[in-house]
KOLMIKOL-85254 format. One line per 3 residues: number of its first residue (from 1); their letters; for each residue x, y, z of N, C-alpha, C. Coordinates in pm, whole numbers. Layout:
# KOLMIKOL-85254
NUM = A = X Y Z X Y Z X Y Z  ...;
# end
This chain:
# KOLMIKOL-85254
1 = XXX = 2184 5360 5875 2327 5354 5820 2428 5428 5787  2359 5504 5660 2438 5633 5608 2506 5709 5766  2402 5772 5819 2412 5828 5957 2553 5789 6022;
4 = XXX = 2513 5663 6069 2614 5582 6139 2762 5620 6101  2791 5588 5941 2887 5570 5887 2951 5715 5865  2873 5807 5893 2906 5949 5854 2952 6016 6017;
7 = XXX = 2880 5926 6099 2966 5959 6228 3059 5911 6261  3119 5782 6219 3217 5732 6242 3343 5814 6145  3346 5830 6024 3387 5876 5964 3397 6060 6019;
10 = XXX = 3350 6137 6075 3370 6263 6143 3463 6260 6265  3426 6113 6339 3511 6093 6426 3673 6060 6427  3677 5994 6302 3792 5966 6271 3899 6073 6236;
13 = XXX = 3829 6181 6197 3846 6295 6129 3903 6403 6261  3797 6392 6368 3858 6476 6468 3971 6402 6553  3999 6284 6562 4109 6180 6609 4241 6241 6548;
16 = XXX = 4205 6257 6388 4353 6269 6345 4378 6428 6368  4278 6526 6381 4313 6662 6422 4383 6657 6518  4339 6600 6630 4389 6620 6738 4558 6564 6747;
19 = XXX = 4568 6462 6645 4675 6360 6681 4772 6480 6612  4715 6530 6520 4826 6649 6404 4871 6756 6533  4725 6803 6591 4786 6915 6641 4878 6903 6755;
22 = XXX = 4885 6767 6831 4980 6757 6952 5071 6766 6895  5112 6684 6776 5223 6708 6719 5306 6831 6711  5248 6946 6671 5253 7075 6613 5262 7173 6715;
25 = XXX = 5208 7132 6832 5203 7186 6923 5324 7147 7013  5356 7064 7026 5508 7003 7134 5646 7098 7128  5655 7156 7234 5762 7270 7240 5853 7193 7193;
28 = XXX = 5966 7274 7175 6072 7247 7127 6182 7202 7220  6235 7090 7228 6357 7050 7340 6485 7124 7361  6522 7145 7199 6670 7188 7212 6694 7345 7115;
31 = XXX = 6725 7407 7126 6741 7533 7064 6824 7489 6950  6805 7607 6859 6810 7574 6664 6929 7662 6690  7032 7587 6634 7208 7629 6609 7220 7685 6525;
34 = XXX = 7279 7842 6525 7304 7904 6382 7427 7845 6331  7430 7899 6212 7561 7888 6131 7678 7882 6205  7726 8014 6253 7748 8102 6356 7867 7991 6519;
37 = XXX = 7716 7920 6601 7705 7846 6658 7809 7700 6633  7739 7692 6513 7823 7490 6445 7996 7567 6394  7990 7661 6374 8129 7712 6335 8230 7687 6449;
40 = XXX = 8148 7784 6599 8238 7772 6688 8275 7675 6754  8151 7593 6727 8178 7438 6798 8300 7336 6705  8295 7365 6596 8380 7276 6523 8538 7359 6537;
43 = XXX = 8541 7479 6526 8699 7561 6613 8720 7508 6726  8630 7488 6824 8656 7432 6957 8698 7293 6949  8650 7205 6843 8715 7090 6834 8827 7060 6770;
46 = XXX = 8905 7117 6746 9023 7126 6688 9148 7170 6781  9118 7222 6870 9197 7280 6952 9232 7186 7034  9378 7169 7058 9447 7091 7139 9520 7162 7265;
49 = XXX = 9462 7120 7386 9520 7149 7470 9609 7035 7552  9776 7086 7593 9850 6983 7649 9894 7009 7778  9918 6895 7842 9989 6939 7996 10122 7022 7955;
52 = XXX = 10149 7126 8054 10254 7173 8047 10255 7330 7934  10148 7373 7875 10120 7476 7789 10085 7547 7879  10101 7682 7830 10041 7763 7890 9953 7844 7812;
55 = XXX = 9808 7903 7866 9711 7910 7812 9628 8022 7902  9552 8143 7810 9519 8241 7849 9341 8170 7886  9275 8271 7925 9112 8215 7989 9027 8337 8041;
58 = XXX = 8923 8356 8080 8880 8457 8099 8758 8390 8225  8807 8438 8326 8718 8410 8488 8551 8367 8464  8519 8271 8441 8360 8273 8463 8260 8250 8604;
61 = XXX = 8351 8174 8661 8302 8115 8796 8415 8160 8924  8353 8194 9051 8434 8197 9158 8403 8135 9287  8451 8047 9359 8378 7967 9478 8493 7990 9573;
64 = XXX = 8495 7942 9731 8531 7969 9801 8706 7869 9758  8690 7750 9702 8811 7668 9667 8880 7695 9535  8824 7724 9441 8871 7733 9282 8794 7843 9187;
67 = XXX = 8883 7852 9132 8807 7923 9010 8790 7836 8874  8632 7901 8791 8648 7843 8671 8687 7917 8553  8777 7886 8455 8806 7977 8334 8733 7917 8224;
70 = XXX = 8708 8020 8156 8671 7966 8004 8778 7992 7888  8828 7866 7841 8947 7861 7772 8911 7883 7641  8795 7897 7556 8761 7885 7440 8771 7752 7372;
73 = XXX = 8757 7656 7493 8770 7514 7447 8629 7428 7515  8647 7318 7432 8505 7240 7491 8519 7208 7626  8616 7224 7673 8604 7182 7890 8663 7315 7913;
76 = XXX = 8635 7360 8008 8631 7430 8085 8773 7409 8188  8861 7503 8228 8962 7536 8289 8918 7519 8431  9006 7431 8537 8955 7453 8698 9115 7550 8760;
79 = XXX = 9082 7617 8809 9226 7660 8916 9194 7665 9023  9255 7556 9128 9215 7536 9256 9313 7639 9323  9246 7654 9466 9286 7748 9559 9444 7800 9569;
82 = XXX = 9494 7646 9599 9682 7665 9613 9719 7661 9513  9643 7639 9354 9732 7664 9220 9697 7809 9187  9650 7931 9249 9661 8050 9222 9732 8145 9246;
85 = XXX = 9800 8128 9346 9914 8271 9391 9976 8225 9510  10108 8299 9503 10223 8244 9556 10233 8323 9695  10156 8453 9650 10128 8566 9804 10056 8489 9932;
88 = XXX = 10119 8536 10015 10057 8480 10145 9863 8518 10166  9893 8651 10117 9792 8738 10146 9700 8750 10058  9697 8627 9953 9615 8627 9826 9450 8577 9916;
91 = XXX = 9367 8650 9864 9207 8637 9886 9140 8625 9788  9043 8478 9719 9026 8416 9621 8873 8506 9596  8840 8519 9700 8730 8631 9717 8754 8807 9672;
94 = XXX = 8843 8857 9717 8915 8993 9694 8981 9024 9581  9051 8930 9543 9167 8974 9440 9133 8862 9311  9033 8798 9266 9005 8753 9189 8825 8801 9125;
97 = XXX = 8801 8831 9005 8662 8916 8961 8631 8818 8866  8465 8810 8813 8471 8741 8702 8498 8843 8549  8508 8773 8477 8548 8874 8363 8702 8873 8379;
100 = XXX = 8770 8845 8482 8927 8887 8479 9036 8782 8339  9093 8827 8304 9220 8721 8226 9236 8672 8294  9285 8570 8273 9402 8477 8340 9500 8373 8257;
103 = XXX = 9607 8349 8283 9727 8322 8212 9766 8179 8346  9748 8093 8284 9742 7946 8358 9858 7843 8265  9928 7768 8367 9943 7663 8294 9864 7537 8283;
106 = XXX = 9859 7418 8204 9763 7303 8217 9878 7258 8278  9817 7163 8383 9839 7064 8489 9781 6909 8460  9697 6915 8424 9631 6818 8370 9518 6837 8267;
109 = XXX = 9528 6743 8178 9436 6757 8054 9284 6723 8148  9274 6660 8211 9133 6616 8288 9128 6581 8416  9070 6622 8509 9073 6624 8617 8951 6491 8669;
112 = XXX = 8909 6435 8596 8849 6304 8634 8682 6358 8604  8659 6534 8612 8529 6515 8588 8499 6633 8459  8595 6612 8346 8575 6645 8211 8605 6787 8183;
115 = XXX = 8720 6849 8321 8782 7001 8309 8922 6957 8324  9002 7058 8260 9118 7099 8240 9194 7165 8343  9267 7093 8447 9324 7156 8569 9470 7265 8551;
118 = XXX = 9444 7350 8599 9568 7485 8550 9624 7497 8678  9735 7582 8669 9795 7645 8794 9822 7785 8711  9782 7884 8767 9846 8040 8778 9990 8045 8808;
121 = XXX = 10042 7957 8926 10126 7983 9008 10221 7961 8891  10214 7867 8861 10323 7775 8787 10336 7862 8624  10191 7942 8606 10248 8030 8479 10335 8150 8535;
124 = XXX = 10304 8187 8652 10368 8297 8725 10525 8286 8731  10574 8180 8757 10667 8104 8775 10804 8141 8670  10704 8117 8551 10770 8132 8389 10778 8239 8344;
127 = XXX = 10672 8323 8373 10615 8447 8234 10681 8544 8364  10680 8526 8491 10684 8671 8562 10849 8702 8510  10947 8611 8575 11097 8685 8532 11109 8752 8418;
130 = XXX = 11083 8758 8310 11055 8808 8176 10995 8994 8203  10896 8953 8228 10818 9087 8290 10917 9165 8359  10957 9086 8526 11067 9164 8602 11163 9234 8522;
133 = XXX = 11241 9156 8391 11353 9197 8387 11331 9296 8252  11198 9325 8233 11178 9413 8157 11158 9552 8270  11122 9533 8355 11073 9644 8457 11223 9689 8530;
136 = XXX = 11365 9609 8496 11428 9608 8554 11528 9715 8433  11486 9681 8320 11533 9728 8215 11489 9915 8167  11400 9881 8196 11295 10046 8171 11345 10140 8321;
139 = XXX = 11331 10054 8420 11337 10136 8591 11204 10171 8534  11065 10105 8582 10950 10131 8567 10926 10137 8739  10864 10222 8755 10789 10262 8868 10696 10177 8917;
142 = XXX = 10679 10091 9034 10558 9991 9077 10521 10044 9188  10367 10024 9258 10339 10007 9324 10320 9860 9407  10393 9843 9476 10356 9749 9597 10324 9750 9706;
145 = XXX = 10264 9630 9773 10207 9651 9943 10310 9575 10085  10409 9620 10121 10444 9524 10216 10396 9444 10255  10428 9291 10266 10381 9188 10361 10409 9144 10457;
148 = XXX = 10547 9144 10510 10588 9117 10614 10722 9191 10625  10755 9192 10765 10916 9249 10837 11006 9139 10815  11096 9089 10779 11229 9001 10791 11346 9073 10867;
151 = XXX = 11457 8968 10890 11555 8996 10944 11612 9098 10810  11679 9235 10865 11737 9299 10765 11657 9384 10663  11527 9390 10635 11419 9467 10567 11316 9410 10518;
154 = XXX = 11219 9395 10431 11076 9356 10448 11040 9285 10266  10935 9195 10288 10920 9130 10224 10812 9177 10146  10791 9182 9990 10679 9210 9907 10672 9105 9788;
157 = XXX = 10583 9108 9705 10521 9003 9626 10504 9106 9499  10593 9064 9396 10525 9156 9257 10555 9060 9082  10455 9091 9089 10401 8947 8948 10415 8785 9003;
160 = XXX = 10371 8783 9139 10358 8665 9196 10512 8655 9248  10579 8703 9218 10734 8636 9320 10726 8737 9460  10828 8642 9511 10885 8717 9664 10968 8821 9617;
163 = XXX = 10975 8931 9625 11058 9028 9663 11105 9108 9800  11219 9098 9810 11292 9167 9930 11350 9294 9871  11301 9400 10013 11342 9547 10024 11434 9548 10124;
166 = XXX = 11554 9567 10132 11673 9579 10233 11588 9715 10313  11653 9726 10417 11625 9852 10498 11666 9948 10488  11800 9929 10381 11869 10058 10334 11805 10093 10229;
169 = XXX = 11706 10035 10144 11661 10057 10026 11509 10092 10019  11428 10091 10139 11333 10132 10169 11285 10271 10151  11381 10395 10198 11342 10558 10241 11472 10588 10243;
172 = XXX = 11486 10737 10158 11555 10825 10171 11629 10857 10350  11498 10831 10445 11566 10850 10579 11541 10723 10647  11659 10743 10746 11661 10643 10824 11539 10545 10868;
175 = XXX = 11561 10379 10840 11429 10307 10902 11458 10253 11051  11359 10308 11128 11414 10191 11265 11365 10118 11300  11193 10110 11271 11091 10041 11296 11057 9981 11146;
178 = XXX = 11085 9849 11132 11056 9757 10999 10901 9738 11026  10845 9680 11137 10709 9651 11152 10636 9732 11144  10661 9887 11161 10617 9950 11111 10547 10002 10960;
181 = XXX = 10609 9941 10877 10619 9930 10734 10517 9832 10659  10474 9723 10780 10432 9616 10717 10245 9645 10689  10201 9635 10555 10100 9655 10489 10084 9829 10444;
184 = XXX = 10200 9862 10412 10224 10025 10324 10204 10012 10231  10159 10095 10143 10185 10043 9986 10298 10160 9974  10377 10129 9893 10499 10184 9859 10554 10197 9716;
187 = XXX = 10612 10282 9677 10669 10313 9488 10793 10284 9501  10854 10127 9443 10955 10095 9362 10998 10058 9296  11126 10035 9254 11193 10008 9130 11240 9839 9144;
190 = XXX = 11278 9817 9037 11380 9693 9036 11491 9691 9048  11593 9660 9127 11724 9680 9126 11802 9554 9090  11705 9450 9118 11817 9291 9102 11714 9227 9068;
193 = XXX = 11765 9118 8927 11658 9021 8904 11791 8857 8854  11766 8786 8936 11799 8649 8918 11726 8561 8943  11694 8513 8825 11614 8403 8773 11663 8278 8862;
196 = XXX = 11757 8221 8837 11845 8090 8867 11841 8088 9018  11882 8194 9082 11867 8222 9222 11735 8270 9286  11642 8297 9200 11504 8316 9238 11539 8449 9368;
199 = XXX = 11580 8528 9312 11631 8641 9393 11547 8749 9300  11494 8846 9372 11432 8982 9341 11434 9092 9426  11508 9169 9429 11546 9311 9525 11505 9447 9429;
202 = XXX = 11445 9500 9502 11343 9623 9484 11392 9728 9572  11377 9848 9521 11387 9970 9613 11306 10086 9605  11265 10142 9712 11217 10264 9733 11245 10366 9738;
205 = XXX = 11372 10381 9799 11452 10461 9840 11469 10530 9715  11536 10478 9604 11588 10512 9446 11487 10588 9386  11322 10552 9434 11183 10618 9349 11217 10789 9452;
208 = XXX = 11248 10791 9554 11246 10877 9645 11355 10976 9627  11445 10924 9599 11572 11036 9555 11549 11090 9434  11507 10970 9315 11469 11098 9190 11343 11171 9202;
211 = XXX = 11256 11113 9290 11115 11232 9311 11234 11394 9352  11285 11371 9481 11352 11478 9551 11422 11538 9483  11516 11458 9363 11570 11550 9246 11532 11618 9164;
214 = XXX = 11374 11572 9132 11302 11636 9044 11273 11742 9084  11217 11757 9209 11128 11827 9278 11261 11957 9320  11346 11924 9327 11495 12060 9352 11535 12127 9259;
217 = XXX = 11530 12018 9119 11575 12106 9006 11436 12211 8929  11339 12143 8986 11209 12231 8962 11171 12363 9040  11249 12379 9158 11255 12481 9273 11369 12582 9164;
220 = XXX = 11483 12516 9163 11594 12568 9160 11567 12621 8980  11467 12572 8865 11482 12656 8785 11360 12752 8785  11311 12787 8879 11197 12912 8898 11303 13009 9003;
223 = XXX = 11425 13015 9023 11493 13104 9092 11511 13224 9006  11544 13341 9036 11556 13455 8923 11717 13488 8976  11760 13543 8857 11884 13613 8845 11893 13726 8921;
226 = XXX = 12005 13748 9039 11961 13890 9097 11866 13901 9207  11828 13796 9257 11747 13762 9351 11848 13810 9496  11789 13879 9599 11872 13890 9700 11773 13778 9838;
229 = XXX = 11849 13711 9891 11796 13659 10001 11927 13648 10134  11836 13628 10254 11923 13581 10335 11929 13365 10347  12058 13362 10424 12102 13233 10410 12188 13171 10548;
232 = XXX = 12206 13070 10542 12288 13016 10653 12430 12917 10602  12549 12970 10667 12653 12890 10628 12659 12736 10654  12641 12659 10582 12606 12513 10601 12774 12433 10572;
235 = XXX = 12878 12484 10499 12954 12414 10509 13039 12525 10451  13208 12506 10470 13320 12609 10438 13387 12522 10359  13448 12525 10268 13536 12462 10182 13641 12544 10129;
238 = XXX = 13772 12513 10095 13886 12598 10096 13866 12667 9968  13789 12632 9856 13718 12720 9754 13642 12822 9771  13564 12839 9909 13455 12902 9925 13343 12828 10060;
241 = XXX = 13181 12842 9998 13129 12831 10129 13001 12799 10086  12964 12645 10117 12793 12674 10088 12706 12721 10154  12618 12783 10136 12472 12890 10207 12363 12766 10159;
244 = XXX = 12310 12780 10277 12142 12695 10286 12072 12835 10255  11997 12838 10149 11905 12949 10165 11750 12905 10139  11737 12841 10239 11569 12754 10242 11536 12659 10116;
247 = XXX = 11415 12618 10126 11329 12502 10044 11434 12367 10001  11527 12382 10121 11598 12286 10061 11676 12258 9951  11702 12402 9927 11813 12447 9832 11959 12507 9868;
250 = XXX = 12057 12452 9815 12202 12557 9882 12247 12612 9751  12352 12696 9755 12414 12760 9643 12547 12771 9705  12624 12789 9609 12815 12796 9666 12820 12981 9626;
253 = XXX = 12915 12986 9737 13007 13134 9723 13127 13129 9684  13145 13146 9566 13320 13092 9542 13414 13177 9648  13518 13145 9685 13581 13242 9766 13605 13398 9759;
256 = XXX = 13616 13417 9586 13645 13558 9532 13509 13626 9512  13430 13591 9591 13300 13640 9601 13254 13645 9744  13311 13615 9811 13302 13651 9974 13266 13779 10011;
259 = XXX = 13416 13880 10014 13429 14007 9984 13515 14059 9933  13500 14205 9900 13596 14312 9794 13746 14282 9849  13823 14208 9933 13921 14200 9930 13964 14078 9902;
262 = XXX = 14092 14028 9887 14143 13922 9857 14206 13839 10004  14123 13708 10031 14133 13613 10127 14208 13500 10106  14253 13428 10200 14310 13316 10169 14204 13189 10222;
265 = XXX = 14109 13242 10315 14017 13109 10355 13872 13186 10375  13807 13107 10362 13672 13172 10389 13654 13194 10510  13713 13132 10642 13678 13121 10755 13765 13260 10853;
268 = XXX = 13795 13314 10758 13884 13465 10739 13768 13569 10810  13646 13536 10733 13475 13627 10733 13427 13582 10766  13385 13415 10752 13231 13398 10756 13292 13214 10857;
271 = XXX = 13196 13202 10964 13170 13075 11026 13072 12998 10991  13070 12865 10996 12935 12774 10991 12863 12805 11079  12722 12817 11051 12573 12828 11115 12572 12992 11132;
274 = XXX = 12639 13084 11058 12640 13192 11062 12548 13254 10910  12437 13348 10959 12352 13406 10846 12404 13493 10823  12394 13523 10641 12465 13612 10558 12366 13636 10468;
277 = XXX = 12379 13751 10396 12286 13772 10298 12379 13790 10149  12335 13695 10062 12374 13674 9900 12249 13739 9787  12365 13707 9687 12275 13736 9563 12295 13616 9467;
280 = XXX = 12184 13572 9406 12180 13466 9341 12252 13508 9218  12378 13491 9144 12449 13543 9034 12430 13449 8892  12410 13357 8958 12395 13219 8820 12334 13129 8840;
283 = XXX = 12209 13046 8779 12185 12898 8796 12199 12819 8660  12239 12760 8698 12284 12645 8569 12291 12507 8599  12282 12427 8522 12284 12267 8526 12262 12207 8693;
286 = XXX = 12170 12267 8725 12093 12218 8837 12181 12314 8993  12270 12362 8983 12381 12458 9036 12317 12617 9068  12319 12657 9179 12324 12749 9190 12438 12832 9269;
289 = XXX = 12481 12958 9215 12578 13031 9212 12538 13155 9280  12583 13220 9447 12557 13327 9510 12685 13386 9529  12662 13508 9574 12780 13639 9532 12722 13747 9690;
292 = XXX = 12843 13711 9807 12826 13819 9917 12903 13928 9880  12963 13914 9790 13033 14068 9751 12976 14143 9647  12864 14094 9570 12762 14209 9497 12695 14267 9605;
295 = XXX = 12622 14201 9688 12539 14266 9811 12647 14382 9840  12717 14342 9883 12797 14457 9970 12813 14573 9887  12845 14536 9753 12870 14690 9683 12723 14759 9627;
298 = XXX = 12615 14701 9674 12495 14771 9665 12500 14901 9779  12411 14986 9724 12411 15095 9798 12292 15074 9946  12222 14988 9883 12124 14978 9978 12132 14818 10046;
301 = XXX = 12076 14736 10128 12089 14637 10159 11987 14620 10215  11824 14527 10213 11733 14505 10266 11732 14415 10372  11667 14430 10498 11654 14343 10604 11601 14281 10596;
304 = XXX = 11442 14241 10571 11321 14163 10534 11314 14170 10419  11359 14073 10331 11326 14083 10206 11256 13962 10165  11198 13860 10260 11085 13797 10244 10969 13874 10235;
307 = XXX = 10979 14005 10277 10836 14094 10260 10846 14156 10146  10913 14168 10066 10946 14264 9949 10892 14213 9849  10793 14252 9769 10744 14254 9609 10855 14205 9509;
310 = XXX = 10881 14107 9439 10988 14048 9322 10940 14202 9243  11078 14297 9214 11063 14402 9138 11193 14381 9048  11198 14423 8906 11304 14473 8856 11362 14616 8849;
313 = XXX = 11432 14626 8865 11517 14762 8820 11543 14813 8717  11572 14977 8646 11590 14955 8492 11774 14918 8475  11833 14908 8568 11945 14843 8546 11900 14665 8528;
316 = XXX = 11808 14594 8499 11818 14478 8532 11858 14402 8663  11858 14449 8760 11868 14427 8893 11740 14384 8946  11753 14272 9018 11609 14220 9101 11617 14223 9221;
319 = XXX = 11544 14232 9319 11522 14190 9482 11434 14172 9493  11399 14011 9625 11289 14016 9680 11342 13906 9743  11245 13844 9829 11332 13730 9940 11246 13613 9869;
322 = XXX = 11363 13485 9881 11321 13369 9818 11243 13311 9893  11238 13309 10010 11134 13272 10099 10955 13315 10077  10933 13433 10014 10854 13498 9956 10779 13446 9780;
325 = XXX = 10887 13445 9736 10892 13395 9576 10838 13206 9610  10931 13137 9669 10921 12996 9642 10764 12973 9748  10708 13065 9837 10597 13058 9923 10479 13056 9767;
328 = XXX = 10467 13102 9688 10364 13099 9611 10379 12990 9474  10498 12906 9471 10520 12790 9398 10448 12680 9471  10333 12595 9359 10300 12516 9395 10325 12378 9354;
331 = X = 10366 12285 9444 10457 12206 9433 10370 12058 9447;
# end
């Protein structure tokens, strides 16, 4: 009798142990949230997003038809393909990357699936004009890619806005074939911004002109007073003649510096296209002053100055070829 009761008690204890073990070993079905997690969720619950509001978010998903954005909100943002860009060349897979920050306008608080519908195009249309005006004021140099050729110029896109570059503003050189510029990347500045008429005009020519001026000034700044070289008379004016001394540089020989005698017109001594020997007498404010008379007065004139090394005489005179000097300049 005792043995049977003991057996029953033992069995009951075993059953209880098994039940307790089952409870203790049951895996957790939900992660334990930290205080930081709770605080983040509470903060998100206080955020209110309204239609028409401009928001920022981080791209967390990309498909063929839409982009998913983390807004730091309880719901995610969705930007459909047609709401991403005004640029017809836009590629959702090539032009959007995970982790990218995107600014967009809320166009619908709930798309029916618990997401917030956004439009990057609408945000661009609002914010881009402010950026474009800043580019205009600051003369910011920007890189753009030509999208298509149209009548009188080409079209590109800047900050999501369609921009026009007239043919006359594409380059310093004459542009004959606009189609050959399509898909080229060029540097431009903004020259016209009119938000009311949605007019954006850009210029590549102004960028080229500024660079050419900088290059010219850099070359001029390296010229040496007293340097003697050959040049070509490119233009005669009543007060003297402009001489092309190479490397895109020209200098003025004043009528008083053409020869040792007094003349009424430079044409009495020189003609356009003629080769002459000149001496650099002054370099100031981006202008080069030359003298033929100073060369005439020298006892010796070098025929091939390009091959002569640059040297100073004890009297402070210097002579060498401009071509030899400039050939050593790395631009």
